[in-house]
C-alpha positions in Angstrom: 110.2 90.0 99.0 111.9 88.3 96.2 114.3 90.0 93.7 111.3 89.7 91.2 108.7 91.3 93.3 108.1 95.2 92.9 105.1 95.6 95.1 103.2 93.6 97.6 99.8 94.4 99.5 99.0 92.3 102.4 95.4 92.7 103.9 95.6 96.4 103.1 92.6 98.5 104.2 91.7 102.1 104.3 89.0 103.6 106.7 87.7 107.1 107.2 86.1 108.2 110.4 82.7 109.7 109.8 81.5 112.9 111.8 78.8 112.3 114.1 75.5 114.0 112.8 73.3 116.2 115.5 71.1 113.2 116.0 74.0 111.1 116.6 75.4 113.5 119.2 72.1 113.9 121.0 71.7 110.0 121.6 75.4 109.4 122.0 75.8 107.2 118.9 79.1 106.7 117.3 79.3 107.9 113.7 79.6 105.5 110.7 83.1 104.9 109.3 83.5 104.6 105.6 85.7 101.4 104.7 87.0 102.7 101.2 89.5 99.6 100.9 89.1 96.3 102.8 91.6 93.8 103.1 93.2 93.9 99.6 96.1 91.6 98.9 98.2 91.3 95.5 101.6 91.2 94.3 103.1 92.9 91.1 106.1 91.6 89.7 108.9 93.2 87.8 108.2 93.7 84.1 104.5 93.0 84.7 101.3 95.6 84.1 98.7 94.8 86.5 95.1 96.3 85.7 92.9 97.2 88.5 89.3 97.7 87.1 85.8 98.4 88.8 83.0 101.1 88.5 83.5 104.5 89.8 83.6 104.6 93.6 84.7 101.1 94.0 88.1 102.1 95.4 90.6 101.5 92.9 92.0 104.9 92.9 92.4 104.7 96.7 94.5 101.6 96.2 96.5 103.5 93.6 97.3 106.2 96.1 98.2 104.0 98.9 100.4 102.1 96.2 102.3 105.3 95.4 102.6 106.0 99.0 100.4 109.2 98.7 97.9 107.7 101.4 98.6 105.8 104.5 96.6 102.6 104.9 94.8 102.1 108.2 95.4 98.3 108.2 97.8 95.8 106.5 101.0 96.0 105.1 103.1 97.0 102.3 106.0 95.8 100.8 108.3 97.6 98.3 111.6 96.4 96.5 114.7 98.4 97.9 115.8 101.2 96.0 112.4 101.0 93.7 111.7 104.5 92.0 108.1 105.2 91.2 106.4 107.6 89.3 102.5 108.3 89.1 100.4 109.4 85.9 97.2 111.1 86.9 93.6 111.2 85.5 93.5 114.9 84.8 96.1 116.3 82.3 94.8 119.8 82.9 95.3 120.0 86.6 98.5 117.7 87.2 100.9 120.3 85.3 102.0 123.3 87.1 100.5 126.4 84.7 103.1 128.8 85.8 106.1 126.3 84.8 107.2 125.7 80.9 107.2 122.3 79.8 111.1 122.0 80.0 111.1 122.8 83.7 108.0 120.7 84.3 110.0 117.5 82.7 113.2 118.4 84.1 112.1 118.7 87.9 112.5 114.8 88.5 116.1 114.9 87.0 117.1 117.6 89.0 115.7 116.6 92.2 117.0 113.0 91.9 120.3 114.1 90.2 119.9 111.5 87.4 121.8 113.9 85.0 124.8 116.4 85.3 123.3 120.0 85.0 124.8 120.4 81.6 123.1 117.4 80.2 119.4 118.1 81.6 118.2 119.8 78.8 119.4 117.2 76.3 117.6 114.7 78.3 114.4 116.6 78.4 114.4 117.0 74.6 114.9 113.4 74.2 111.9 112.6 76.5 109.5 115.0 74.8 110.6 113.4 71.2 110.1 110.0 73.0 106.3 110.7 73.8 105.5 112.5 70.2 106.4 116.1 71.0 109.3 118.2 69.8 112.3 119.6 71.7 110.9 123.1 71.1 107.9 122.4 72.8 109.8 122.7 76.0 109.7 126.5 75.7 105.6 126.7 75.9 103.5 126.6 78.8 101.0 123.7 79.4 98.1 126.2 78.5 99.3 126.1 75.0 98.6 122.0 74.6 95.6 120.0 74.0 94.5 117.4 76.8 96.2 114.6 74.8 99.4 116.6 74.2 99.5 117.7 78.1 99.2 113.8 79.0 101.9 113.2 76.6 103.9 115.7 78.9 102.7 114.1 82.0 104.1 110.8 80.8 107.6 112.3 79.6 107.6 113.8 83.3 107.0 110.5 84.8 109.7 108.8 82.7 112.2 111.6 83.5 112.4 110.1 86.9 113.7 107.0 85.3 111.0 104.8 87.2 111.3 101.1 87.8 107.5 101.4 88.7 104.9 103.5 87.2 101.2 104.0 88.4 98.6 105.2 86.0 95.3 106.1 87.6 92.7 106.6 84.8 95.4 108.2 82.4 93.0 108.3 79.4 89.5 108.9 80.9 89.6 112.6 80.6 90.4 112.5 76.9 88.3 111.9 73.9 88.2 108.5 72.1 90.5 109.3 69.3 93.0 110.7 71.6 92.6 107.7 74.2 94.0 105.4 71.4 96.9 107.6 70.7 97.9 107.4 74.4 97.4 103.7 74.8 99.4 103.1 71.8 102.2 105.3 73.1 101.9 103.7 76.7 102.2 100.1 75.0 105.2 101.3 73.0 106.8 102.5 76.0 106.0 99.5 78.0 107.5 97.4 75.6 110.6 99.3 74.8 111.5 100.1 78.6 110.3 96.9 80.1 108.2 99.0 82.7 106.5 97.6 85.8 102.9 99.2 86.0 99.9 99.4 88.1 97.2 100.6 85.6 93.7 101.8 87.0 90.7 102.0 84.9 86.9 101.7 84.8 87.1 100.4 80.9 87.5 96.9 80.4 88.5 97.2 76.7 91.3 99.5 77.7 92.6 97.0 80.6 92.4 94.1 78.1 94.6 96.0 75.9 97.2 97.0 78.8 97.4 94.4 81.5 99.0 91.1 81.9 96.7 90.4 85.1 93.4 92.1 86.0 92.3 92.7 89.5 88.4 93.4 89.8 87.5 95.6 92.7 84.1 96.1 94.2 83.1 98.1 97.3 86.5 98.2 98.4 87.1 94.6 97.9 89.2 92.7 95.5 86.6 90.0 94.2 88.8 88.5 91.2 92.5 88.4 90.2 93.6 86.4 87.5 95.5 86.8 84.1 93.9 88.9 81.5 93.1 85.8 78.9 91.4 84.0 81.6 89.5 86.9 83.0 88.0 87.5 79.4 87.8 83.5 78.5 86.2 82.6 81.7 85.5 85.2 84.3 84.5 83.3 87.9 82.9 86.1 89.7 79.6 87.1 88.9 80.6 90.8 89.4 83.3 90.3 86.7 80.8 88.6 84.1 78.4 91.7 84.5 81.1 93.9 83.8 82.2 92.3 80.8 78.4 91.8 79.5 78.1 95.4 80.1 81.2 96.6 78.3 81.1 98.0 74.8 82.9 96.2 72.0 86.6 97.1 71.5 85.7 98.6 68.1 82.7 100.5 69.2 82.6 104.3 69.3 81.2 104.5 72.8 83.9 103.2 75.1 82.2 104.1 78.6 81.6 101.3 81.0 77.6 101.0 81.1 76.4 100.8 84.7 75.6 97.3 86.4 71.9 96.8 87.3 71.1 98.0 90.9 72.7 100.7 92.8 76.3 100.5 94.6 75.5 100.1 98.1 76.5 102.8 101.1 80.3 101.8 101.7 79.6 103.3 105.4 76.9 100.5 105.5 77.9 97.6 103.2 75.8 94.4 102.9 76.4 91.3 105.1 78.2 88.5 103.9 79.0 89.0 100.2 79.2 92.7 99.5 77.9 92.0 95.8 74.9 90.0 97.1 72.4 92.9 96.7 72.9 93.0 93.0 74.0 89.3 92.2 71.6 87.2 90.2 72.8 84.0 91.9 73.0 85.0 95.7 71.8 82.7 98.1 71.3 82.8 102.0 74.8 81.6 102.4 76.1 84.9 100.5 73.9 87.2 103.2 75.3 85.2 106.2 79.0 84.5 105.3 81.5 86.9 103.9 83.4 84.6 101.1 87.1 84.3 101.0 89.4 85.1 98.5 90.3 81.4 97.2 92.0 79.8 94.3 89.8 78.9 91.4 91.1 78.0 88.0 93.9 80.2 87.0 93.1 82.8 89.5 91.6 84.0 92.8 87.9 84.7 93.5 86.0 86.0 96.6 83.0 83.8 96.1 81.3 81.0 97.5 80.4 79.2 94.4 82.0 78.4 91.0 79.1 79.2 88.3 79.0 79.2 84.7 77.4 81.8 82.7 73.8 80.4 83.0 74.3 80.3 86.8 74.6 76.6 87.1 76.8 75.6 90.2 79.8 73.6 89.2 81.5 73.3 92.5 80.8 74.4 96.0 
């Protein structure tokens, strides 16, 4: 890895072995395995915010946990820059904080664990961090139960920053919050990103959110990375049919309903994915080739796309 690369995933996969049913045991059949992530490759460079987006159950949170080292892949390789300190902000601000600890101790834990400050300077640093995320130094004396969901997520952000990370992984950090609080947390994260020059992996199912936060976006479907491109290119001219459908289904940035509306059709069973292109059963442009051959991730335009074709929005083929 070069000095500018913080994290590299090379053909990373994650499979879970299935448990044999009674019928499978009686007939000696092998249980199906679930391929949660399949040969995902990307690099995150210093100072960059990379977003991963896709429907619930597509594998993006599994990728986040593999990137964080919380889960081991079953295939592929992970490269990390030497001496990189990383922290993770989780989706649920209610379960990610220890209810028996005061906020001061929660935020101070990474400082003490990594010995980032002298003992007599820890309290001042905690107060500084709480102020930085829009809380007060006095809030350190309270327990998490005294705070709202948005305030708890601010505490989670302060705890993550306390470890002085080079790399921050955010797994759906606003999805458990209501819309008005989401906007506040996103503004806070954008401000911290600009001021601290953080390198981040931002996981979300929400396209308006990832458009605001990310420099590049990876689109995940059924465990596969189907498109990877700069944010402007993704929204100006998406190259994969799934990306186009996601954008068409997403609400406007100013809409009150910011949830991602489902794409027509059912998400296939990950333990029994379609042959060839995994998106073909929901793709309006699928051909016999899509069923017969798995497309490779190839360079098209400003990004990479896992599709046999390059189609415009009407479905007219531009290049094979």
